[in-house]
C-alpha positions as CSV (number, residue, x, y, z in Angstrom):
1,M,3.2,3.4,29.6
2,T,3.9,0.8,26.9
3,D,7.3,0.5,25.2
4,A,5.8,1.9,22.0
5,E,4.5,4.9,23.9
6,K,8.0,5.5,25.5
7,S,9.6,5.3,22.0
8,L,7.0,7.7,20.6
9,R,7.4,10.2,23.4
10,K,11.1,10.5,22.8
11,V,10.4,11.3,19.1
12,L,7.7,13.8,20.0
13,E,10.0,15.6,22.4
14,E,12.6,15.9,19.6
15,I,9.9,17.3,17.3
16,A,8.9,19.9,19.9
17,G,12.5,20.9,20.2
18,R,13.0,21.3,16.4
19,N,9.9,23.4,16.2
20,N,10.9,25.6,19.1
21,I,7.8,24.8,21.1
22,C,8.2,25.9,24.7
23,N,6.4,24.8,27.9
24,Y,4.7,22.1,25.9
25,K,2.6,19.1,27.0
26,V,2.5,15.9,25.1
27,N,-0.7,13.8,24.9
28,I,-0.6,10.4,23.4
29,K,-3.7,8.3,22.6
30,G,-3.5,4.8,21.2
31,F,-6.2,3.4,18.9
32,T,-6.9,0.4,16.7
33,S,-7.4,0.3,13.0
34,G,-10.2,-2.2,13.2
35,G,-8.2,-5.0,11.7
36,A,-6.6,-2.9,8.9
37,N,-3.1,-2.6,10.3
38,F,-0.8,-5.4,11.4
39,T,2.8,-4.0,11.5
40,S,2.5,-1.1,13.9
41,A,1.0,0.3,17.1
42,I,-0.8,3.5,16.0
43,F,-1.5,6.7,17.9
44,F,-2.9,10.1,17.8
45,A,-0.7,12.7,19.6
46,T,-0.9,16.3,20.4
47,I,1.9,18.7,21.3
48,S,0.3,21.7,23.0
49,S,1.7,25.0,24.3
50,P,0.2,28.2,25.5
51,Y,2.4,30.0,23.0
52,T,1.6,28.1,19.8
53,D,-1.2,26.3,18.0
54,D,-1.6,22.6,18.9
55,L,0.4,20.2,16.8
56,N,-2.0,17.4,15.9
57,L,-0.1,14.3,14.9
58,F,-0.5,10.7,13.8
59,A,2.2,8.2,14.7
60,K,3.0,4.6,14.2
61,V,5.6,2.5,16.0
62,A,6.8,-0.9,14.9
63,A,5.0,-3.7,16.6
64,I,6.5,-6.8,15.1
65,G,8.0,-9.6,17.2
66,E,11.5,-10.9,16.8
67,K,10.2,-14.3,15.6
68,I,8.7,-12.7,12.5
69,R,11.5,-10.2,12.0
70,K,14.1,-12.9,11.8
71,K,12.1,-14.7,9.1
72,S,10.8,-11.9,7.0
73,Y,11.6,-8.7,5.1
74,M,9.9,-6.5,7.8
75,D,13.0,-4.7,8.8
76,S,13.3,-3.4,5.2
77,M,9.7,-2.3,5.2
78,F,10.4,0.2,8.0
79,K,13.6,1.4,6.3
80,T,11.6,1.9,3.1
81,E,9.1,4.2,4.7
82,Q,11.9,6.2,6.4
83,L,13.5,6.5,3.0
84,F,10.3,7.7,1.4
85,Y,9.6,10.4,3.9
86,T,13.2,11.6,4.4
87,K,14.3,11.6,0.8
88,L,11.7,10.7,-1.9
89,V,9.0,13.2,-0.7
90,N,11.4,16.1,-0.9
91,T,12.7,15.1,-4.3
92,W,9.3,14.4,-5.8
93,D,7.7,17.5,-4.3
94,G,10.6,19.4,-5.7
95,F,9.7,18.2,-9.2
96,Q,6.1,19.5,-8.7
97,K,7.5,22.9,-7.7
98,K,9.9,23.0,-10.6
99,Y,7.2,22.3,-13.1
100,S,4.5,24.4,-11.4
101,V,2.2,21.5,-10.8
102,Q,-0.5,23.1,-8.7
103,G,-4.0,22.7,-7.3
104,E,-5.8,19.5,-8.1
105,D,-2.9,18.4,-10.3
106,R,-0.6,18.1,-7.3
107,F,0.1,14.9,-5.5
108,I,-0.5,15.4,-1.8
109,F,2.2,14.1,0.6
110,P,1.3,14.0,4.3
111,K,3.5,16.3,6.2
112,F,6.3,14.4,7.9
113,Y,7.4,15.6,11.3
114,G,10.0,13.1,12.3
115,G,10.7,9.5,13.3
116,S,13.2,7.0,14.6
117,P,15.1,4.3,12.5
118,I,16.1,2.4,15.7
119,R,15.4,-1.3,15.1
120,G,12.5,-2.4,17.2
121,E,11.4,1.2,17.8
122,E,10.9,2.3,14.2
123,T,8.6,5.3,14.3
124,I,7.0,7.6,11.8
125,V,5.2,10.8,12.9
126,L,2.9,12.6,10.4
127,E,0.3,15.3,10.5
128,N,-3.0,14.0,11.7
129,L,-5.2,14.3,8.6
130,V,-8.2,13.1,10.6
131,T,-8.4,16.5,12.3
132,R,-8.7,18.0,8.8
133,G,-11.7,15.8,7.9
134,Y,-10.1,12.8,6.4
135,E,-11.2,9.2,7.1
136,T,-10.7,5.7,5.8
137,H,-13.0,3.7,3.5
138,N,-14.7,0.8,5.2
139,R,-12.4,-2.1,4.1
140,L,-15.3,-4.6,4.2
141,T,-17.3,-2.8,1.5
142,S,-16.5,-2.4,-2.2
143,V,-15.3,0.9,-3.6
144,D,-17.7,2.8,-5.8
145,W,-16.8,4.6,-9.1
146,Q,-16.2,8.0,-7.5
147,Y,-13.8,6.6,-5.0
148,A,-12.1,4.2,-7.4
149,S,-11.7,6.8,-10.2
150,E,-10.1,9.3,-7.8
151,A,-7.9,6.7,-6.2
152,I,-6.6,5.6,-9.6
153,K,-6.0,9.2,-10.7
154,V,-3.9,9.6,-7.6
155,L,-2.1,6.3,-8.3
156,A,-1.2,7.5,-11.8
157,K,0.3,10.7,-10.4
158,F,2.4,8.6,-8.0
159,H,3.7,6.4,-10.8
160,A,4.5,9.5,-12.9
161,F,7.1,10.6,-10.4
162,S,9.3,7.6,-11.4
163,F,9.5,8.7,-15.0
164,V,10.3,12.3,-14.0
165,F,12.9,11.0,-11.4
166,E,14.6,8.9,-14.1
167,R,14.9,11.8,-16.5
168,E,15.9,14.4,-13.9
169,C,18.3,12.3,-11.8
170,P,19.1,9.1,-13.7
171,D,22.0,7.9,-11.6
172,E,20.1,8.5,-8.3
173,Y,17.0,6.8,-9.8
174,V,19.0,3.6,-10.6
175,K,20.4,3.6,-7.1
176,I,17.0,4.0,-5.4
177,C,15.5,1.3,-7.6
178,S,18.3,-1.1,-6.6
179,E,17.7,-0.4,-2.9
180,L,13.9,-1.0,-3.3
181,V,14.0,-4.4,-4.9
182,F,11.6,-6.9,-3.3
183,K,13.3,-9.6,-1.4
184,F,11.7,-12.8,-0.2
185,G,12.1,-13.6,3.5
186,D,12.4,-17.1,4.9
187,Q,8.7,-17.1,5.6
188,D,8.1,-16.8,1.9
189,K,9.9,-20.1,1.4
190,D,7.8,-21.9,4.0
191,E,5.7,-23.9,1.6
192,N,3.7,-25.4,4.5
193,V,2.2,-22.0,5.4
194,W,1.7,-21.2,1.7
195,E,-0.1,-24.5,1.1
196,K,-2.3,-24.0,4.1
197,M,-3.3,-20.5,2.8
198,I,-4.2,-22.0,-0.6
199,G,-6.1,-24.9,1.0
200,N,-8.1,-22.6,3.2
201,S,-9.0,-20.3,0.4
202,I,-10.1,-22.9,-2.2
203,Q,-12.4,-24.7,0.2
204,V,-15.0,-22.0,-0.4
205,L,-15.1,-22.7,-4.2
206,N,-17.1,-25.2,-6.1
207,E,-15.4,-28.2,-7.6
208,D,-14.8,-26.7,-11.1
209,H,-13.4,-23.4,-9.8
210,R,-11.3,-25.2,-7.2
211,G,-9.8,-27.3,-9.9
212,R,-8.9,-24.3,-12.1
213,V,-7.3,-22.5,-9.2
214,M,-5.3,-25.6,-8.2
215,K,-4.2,-26.1,-11.8
216,Y,-2.9,-22.5,-11.8
217,F,-0.9,-22.9,-8.6
218,K,0.5,-26.2,-9.7
219,S,1.7,-24.6,-12.8
220,Q,4.1,-22.6,-10.6
221,S,6.9,-24.8,-9.3
222,D,7.1,-23.2,-5.8
223,M,6.6,-19.9,-4.0
224,K,9.6,-18.4,-5.7
225,S,7.8,-18.7,-9.0
226,F,5.6,-15.9,-7.9
227,L,8.6,-13.5,-7.5
228,K,8.0,-12.4,-11.0
229,Y,4.8,-10.6,-9.9
230,Y,6.9,-8.5,-7.5
231,E,9.6,-7.6,-10.0
232,P,9.6,-5.1,-13.0
233,I,8.6,-6.5,-16.3
234,G,10.4,-3.9,-18.3
235,K,11.6,-0.5,-17.1
236,P,11.4,-0.4,-13.3
237,V,8.9,2.0,-11.8
238,L,8.6,2.7,-8.1
239,I,5.2,1.3,-7.1
240,H,3.2,1.5,-3.9
241,G,3.0,-2.2,-3.4
242,D,-0.1,-2.2,-1.1
243,Y,-2.5,0.1,-2.8
244,R,-5.9,-0.6,-1.2
245,P,-8.5,1.6,0.5
246,S,-7.1,0.8,4.0
247,N,-3.9,2.6,3.1
248,L,-5.7,5.7,1.7
249,L,-7.4,8.5,3.5
250,N,-10.3,10.4,1.8
251,K,-12.2,13.6,2.4
252,R,-15.5,14.4,0.8
253,Q,-16.4,18.0,0.2
254,G,-19.8,18.4,-1.5
255,D,-19.6,16.4,-4.7
256,S,-15.8,16.2,-4.7
257,L,-13.5,13.6,-3.2
258,Q,-9.9,14.0,-2.2
259,I,-7.6,10.9,-1.6
260,V,-4.2,10.9,0.1
261,P,-2.1,7.7,0.4
262,V,-0.6,7.4,3.8
263,D,1.3,4.1,4.1
264,Y,4.5,3.7,2.2
265,Q,6.2,0.6,3.7
266,T,5.9,-1.5,0.6
267,I,7.3,0.7,-2.1
268,R,9.4,-1.3,-4.5
269,A,10.7,-1.3,-8.0
270,G,8.1,-3.1,-10.1
271,S,5.5,-2.8,-12.8
272,P,2.9,-0.1,-12.4
273,V,0.1,-2.4,-13.5
274,S,0.6,-4.5,-10.4
275,D,-0.7,-1.6,-8.3
276,L,-3.7,-1.3,-10.6
277,I,-4.5,-5.0,-10.4
278,Y,-4.0,-4.9,-6.7
279,F,-6.5,-2.1,-6.2
280,I,-9.1,-3.5,-8.5
281,F,-9.2,-7.0,-7.2
282,V,-8.6,-6.3,-3.5
283,G,-10.7,-3.2,-3.2
284,S,-13.8,-4.0,-5.3
285,D,-16.4,-6.7,-5.7
286,Q,-17.9,-8.4,-8.8
287,K,-20.8,-6.0,-9.1
288,F,-18.3,-3.1,-9.4
289,R,-16.0,-4.9,-11.8
290,A,-18.9,-6.0,-14.1
291,K,-19.6,-2.3,-14.7
292,Y,-16.3,-0.6,-14.3
293,Y,-13.4,-3.0,-14.8
294,H,-12.5,-2.0,-18.4
295,Q,-13.4,1.6,-17.7
296,L,-11.0,1.8,-14.8
297,I,-8.1,0.4,-16.8
298,E,-8.7,3.0,-19.5
299,H,-9.0,5.7,-16.8
300,Y,-5.6,4.7,-15.3
301,Y,-3.7,5.1,-18.6
302,E,-5.5,8.3,-19.5
303,Q,-4.6,9.8,-16.1
304,L,-1.0,8.6,-16.4
305,C,-0.7,10.4,-19.7
306,L,-2.1,13.6,-18.1
307,A,0.1,13.3,-15.1
308,L,3.2,12.9,-17.3
309,A,2.2,15.8,-19.5
310,K,2.5,18.1,-16.4
311,F,6.2,17.4,-16.4
312,N,6.5,17.7,-20.2
313,I,6.8,14.0,-20.8
314,K,4.9,12.1,-23.5
315,A,3.6,8.8,-22.4
316,D,4.5,7.2,-25.7
317,D,8.2,8.0,-25.1
318,V,8.4,6.3,-21.7
319,Y,5.5,3.9,-21.3
320,S,3.5,3.4,-24.4
321,R,0.0,2.0,-24.6
322,E,1.4,-1.1,-26.2
323,T,3.8,-1.6,-23.3
324,F,1.0,-1.0,-20.8
325,N,-1.3,-3.6,-22.5
326,S,1.5,-6.1,-22.6
327,E,2.4,-5.8,-19.0
328,L,-1.2,-5.9,-17.9
329,K,-1.8,-9.1,-19.8
330,E,1.4,-10.7,-18.2
331,M,0.5,-9.5,-14.7
332,L,-3.2,-10.4,-14.6
333,P,-2.6,-13.8,-13.0
334,F,-1.4,-11.8,-9.9
335,A,-5.1,-11.4,-9.1
336,V,-5.4,-15.1,-8.2
337,M,-2.4,-14.8,-5.9
338,L,-3.9,-11.7,-4.2
339,G,-7.1,-13.6,-3.6
340,V,-5.1,-16.1,-1.5
341,L,-2.6,-13.9,0.2
342,V,-4.3,-10.5,0.7
343,L,-8.1,-10.9,0.4
344,P,-8.3,-13.0,3.7
345,V,-6.8,-10.2,5.7
346,V,-8.9,-7.6,4.0
347,T,-12.1,-9.4,4.8
348,V,-11.2,-10.7,8.3
349,E,-13.3,-9.5,11.3
350,A,-11.4,-7.1,13.5
351,E,-11.4,-9.5,16.4
352,N,-9.8,-12.2,14.3
353,A,-7.2,-10.0,12.6
354,P,-3.7,-11.6,12.7
355,R,-1.0,-10.4,15.2
356,M,2.6,-9.8,14.4
357,D,3.9,-8.8,17.8
358,G,5.3,-11.0,20.6
359,D,5.8,-14.6,19.7
360,A,3.5,-14.5,16.7
361,D,4.6,-16.2,13.5
362,F,3.2,-16.4,9.9
363,N,0.8,-19.2,10.8
364,N,-1.3,-16.4,12.2
365,F,-2.0,-15.4,8.6
366,V,-3.6,-18.8,7.8
367,L,-7.1,-17.5,8.5
368,T,-10.4,-19.4,8.6
369,P,-12.5,-18.2,5.7
370,N,-15.6,-16.2,6.7
371,E,-18.7,-15.5,4.7
372,L,-17.4,-12.3,3.2
373,F,-14.2,-13.8,2.0
374,A,-16.1,-16.8,0.5
375,K,-18.2,-14.3,-1.5
376,R,-15.4,-12.1,-2.6
377,F,-12.9,-14.9,-3.5
378,T,-15.6,-16.8,-5.4
379,E,-16.4,-13.6,-7.4
380,L,-12.7,-13.0,-8.0
381,V,-12.2,-16.5,-9.4
382,E,-15.3,-16.2,-11.6
383,D,-14.0,-12.9,-13.0
384,C,-10.6,-14.4,-13.6
385,I,-12.2,-17.2,-15.6
386,Q,-14.3,-14.6,-17.5
387,Y,-11.2,-12.5,-18.3
388,K,-9.4,-15.8,-19.4
389,I,-6.8,-15.4,-16.7
390,I,-7.2,-19.0,-15.5
């Protein structure tokens, strides 16, 4: 039994006790995400008893080596997810109950059963949505309109909670936002790794595109110059921070599609448009963007207005279209940074996915470009040129 399994078993036994499950058996089965997950060991687990229905669970246990922990903000990521499931979910779901937000209008939170905040053993245990027919989108393929439009609808609902939270509990909202400010770790200051990542990425571009991208990066004095993309522009909103298909589960029922976000390690106070840009440029290809880029941006703001209206909030009073357009324009260069930092790990083959456990360090994220990355990054740069971002 691995250390992660031992840690998980302790948490599962506590869950069984809290749920008054007697004479139970615990079954734990590890599995891989196919290159989509780097920070945790992941498991399916079942708590079974002759006296109750089986409890089908999904669990993740921290799997980050001390070398990376010491040089990064990873400790705070696990604390953030604990905070989300132990506090924010109850608060935000309470808002939905208070305002009778029901049916398709409700934001779906995975049921949280328990966890452990112990450093090195951080654990989250949720309901296993896979047993209810949910699955993940293939990270190596672009989203389509049905998936993207539903994912953005869900994202707008998520962002709406911040405006409700600020109105209903202003002091608590300020406190939470101050706790969830993005902090650069020492690895972010390692310009050698950063330069390697840029160098590896731009080698797939033609000379003109390579020059444009390098000009953009040289216009930023150092890695810290990019901190602005991780901070609020105006009023702080709690954003997801890693809103891509790998962190969403979906279930198709006939012509309908339901999407549930399941990873909340990267929530931070920021600008809502950064989540929108992240999803569009990390989750789609050029063919999709050529047809739906502007439509998806319009769709987001429309859905945000609808989501806010469920809580008797007018979008113009808290996040006007003018403010949205201004933040979008200011944040769009973030797409180029995502192409270098995130797209390589989204397109990497499962067998070449970077490790974060043991003695791994951030040089593991300096990946050799593959054919899919070359195609997607070239398309991203071409679109950034077309949209006059670079």
